[in-house]
C-alpha positions in Angstrom: 0.0 0.0 0.0 1.1 3.6 -0.6 2.3 5.3 2.5 1.2 8.8 3.6 4.1 10.4 5.3 2.7 13.8 6.1 -0.3 16.1 5.7 -0.2 19.8 5.0 -3.0 22.4 4.9 -2.5 25.5 2.8 -4.9 28.2 4.1 -4.5 30.3 1.0 -5.3 27.5 -1.4 -7.8 26.0 1.1 -6.5 22.6 0.2 -4.9 19.7 2.0 -1.8 18.2 0.5 -0.6 14.7 1.2 3.1 13.7 1.0 3.4 10.1 -0.1 5.9 7.6 -1.5 7.4 8.6 -4.9 6.2 5.9 -7.3 8.7 6.7 -10.0 7.6 3.9 -12.4 4.2 5.4 -12.9 1.0 3.3 -12.6 -0.1 -0.1 -13.9 -1.3 1.4 -17.1 1.9 3.2 -18.0 3.9 0.2 -16.7 2.1 -2.3 -18.9 2.2 -0.1 -22.0 5.9 0.8 -21.7 6.9 -2.6 -23.1 5.7 -6.1 -23.6 5.5 -7.7 -20.1 6.1 -11.3 -19.5 3.6 -13.6 -17.8 5.9 -13.7 -14.8 6.0 -9.9 -14.5 2.2 -9.8 -14.8 1.7 -12.5 -12.2 4.1 -10.8 -9.8 2.4 -7.4 -9.8 -1.1 -8.8 -9.8 -0.3 -11.0 -6.8 1.0 -7.9 -5.0 -2.3 -6.1 -5.7 -4.3 -9.1 -4.6 -2.4 -9.2 -1.3 -2.9 -5.5 -0.8 -6.7 -6.0 -1.2 -6.6 -8.8 1.3 -4.9 -6.5 3.8 -7.5 -3.8 3.3 -10.5 -6.1 3.3 -9.4 -8.0 6.5 -9.6 -4.6 8.1 -13.1 -3.9 6.6 -11.6 -1.2 4.4 -13.2 -0.8 0.9 -11.0 1.0 -1.6 -13.9 1.9 -3.9 -12.0 2.9 -7.0 -9.6 0.1 -8.1 -8.3 0.8 -11.6 -4.9 0.7 -13.3 -4.3 4.3 -12.4 -4.8 3.5 -8.7 -2.2 0.7 -8.8 1.1 2.6 -8.5 4.5 1.3 -9.4 7.0 2.1 -6.7 9.6 0.4 -9.0 9.5 -1.7 -12.1 8.8 -4.7 -9.9 7.0 -3.4 -6.9 3.3 -2.3 -6.9 1.5 -0.3 -4.3 -2.2 0.5 -4.0 -3.0 4.2 -3.8 -5.7 6.7 -4.7 -7.9 5.8 -1.7 -11.5 7.0 -1.2 -10.9 8.4 2.2 -14.5 8.3 3.3 -14.3 4.5 3.1 -11.2 4.2 5.2 -12.9 3.5 8.6 -15.5 0.8 9.2 -18.7 1.7 11.1 -18.1 1.8 14.8 -14.4 2.6 14.7 -13.0 5.8 16.2 -10.0 7.9 15.4 -7.2 6.5 17.5 -5.5 9.9 17.5 -8.5 11.7 18.8 -8.3 13.4 22.3 -10.7 11.5 24.6 -11.3 14.7 26.6 -12.8 16.2 23.4 -15.5 13.5 23.2 -19.1 14.3 23.8 -20.9 12.4 26.5 -21.7 8.9 25.3 -25.3 8.3 24.1 -27.3 5.2 24.6 -26.2 2.8 21.8 -28.8 2.3 19.0 -30.3 -1.2 19.0 -29.5 -2.8 15.7 -30.3 -6.2 14.3 -27.4 -8.6 14.4 -26.2 -9.4 10.8 -26.3 -12.9 9.5 -23.0 -14.5 10.4 -23.2 -16.7 7.3 -23.2 -13.7 4.9 -19.6 -12.7 4.2 -20.6 -9.2 3.2 -23.1 -8.3 5.9 -20.7 -7.0 8.5 -18.6 -4.8 6.3 -18.5 -1.1 6.2 -21.0 0.2 3.6 -21.1 3.6 2.1 -24.1 5.2 0.5 -23.1 6.4 -2.9 -22.0 4.6 -6.1 -18.3 4.9 -6.5 -15.6 3.8 -8.9 -14.5 4.8 -12.4 -16.2 4.1 -15.7 -15.2 0.6 -17.0 -14.3 -0.6 -13.5 -17.6 -0.3 -11.7 -19.3 -3.5 -10.6 -22.8 -4.1 -12.0 -24.5 -3.2 -8.7 -23.1 0.3 -8.9 -24.7 1.0 -12.3 -28.2 2.2 -13.0 -30.0 5.1 -11.5 -32.7 2.9 -10.1 -30.3 0.9 -7.9 -29.7 1.8 -4.3 -26.0 1.0 -4.4 -24.3 -0.7 -1.5 -20.6 -0.6 -1.2 -19.0 -3.9 -0.1 -15.6 -5.4 -0.7 -17.2 -7.2 -3.6 -17.0 -4.1 -5.7 -13.2 -4.1 -5.2 -13.1 -7.7 -6.3 -15.0 -7.0 -9.5 -12.9 -3.9 -10.3 -9.7 -5.9 -9.7 -11.0 -8.6 -12.0 -11.6 -5.9 -14.7 -8.0 -4.8 -14.2 -6.7 -8.3 -14.7 -9.0 -8.8 -17.7 -7.6 -5.7 -19.3 -4.0 -6.6 -18.5 -4.4 -9.9 -20.4 -6.9 -9.0 -23.1 -5.9 -5.4 -23.8 -9.5 -4.3 -23.5 -12.0 -3.7 -20.7 -14.6 -6.3 -20.0 -18.0 -5.7 -21.5 -21.2 -6.4 -19.5 -24.3 -7.6 -21.1 -27.8 -6.5 -20.2 -27.8 -8.8 -17.1 -24.4 -7.5 -15.9 -22.5 -10.7 -16.9 -19.1 -10.7 -18.7 -18.0 -13.2 -21.3 -14.5 -14.3 -20.4 -12.8 -15.9 -23.5 -10.7 -19.0 -22.7 -9.0 -19.7 -25.9 -6.2 -17.2 -25.5 -5.6 -17.4 -21.8 -4.3 -19.8 -19.2 -7.5 -21.6 -18.0 -6.6 -20.7 -14.4 -6.8 -17.1 -15.3 -10.1 -17.3 -17.1 -11.7 -19.5 -14.3 -10.6 -16.9 -11.7 -12.0 -14.0 -13.8 -15.3 -15.8 -14.3 -15.8 -15.7 -10.5 -14.4 -12.2 -9.9 -16.6 -10.7 -12.7 -19.8 -12.4 -11.6 -22.8 -10.1 -11.9 -24.1 -11.2 -8.5 -21.8 -9.8 -5.8 -22.6 -12.8 -3.5 -21.1 -15.1 -6.1 -17.7 -13.4 -6.3 -14.8 -14.8 -4.3 -13.3 -12.8 -1.5 -9.9 -11.2 -2.0 -8.4 -14.0 0.1 -10.0 -16.6 -2.1 -8.6 -14.9 -5.1 -5.1 -15.1 -3.6 -5.7 -18.8 -3.1 -6.8 -19.4 -6.7 -4.7 -21.7 -8.9 -3.5 -18.8 -10.9 -1.7 -17.4 -7.9 -0.7 -20.6 -6.2 0.5 -22.8 -9.1 
């Protein structure tokens, strides 16, 4: 993951600036287009991205805008996830660890909420209210004005699948009217196409978690 080393506020510009790691090799798009990359190179950087997503999702953090431009190349062989949607950086119920306890307001009676279904992987994750993501990398559930979009880590899995699809096929996945994506198998390693078939499933409940993606045959064999 990209590291934020310092924050600065410019009162004249009325803007906050973040000092981060210098990723001198650009982002995944510029890296992949700079020259023909070998399957080993592609595998290495995609595995790093997958592990980064696992790290985030295990902490109930949803990136919300995974795309090639958000996958920054610290070097020609080292990838870091950046371009975070900051309003998804804390799960519900968490507090700022740097906050001064003396500044807290008196505690109110906790609201009674229904316990989530423990069998549903996505129920207990932080959920935002608005559709996020960038065109071409938005999960089907984030599209359509009639949908009440729910942010879960499944949207990151779909977007990451779209990134891998584009890396191998040199084009973005195309969704049909039902939100499904046809993943060709004739030009890819079958392990890749099988993995993408799950990651790009129209139903978010049918997508694997980031941890399961890391354990797929593409990344383990």
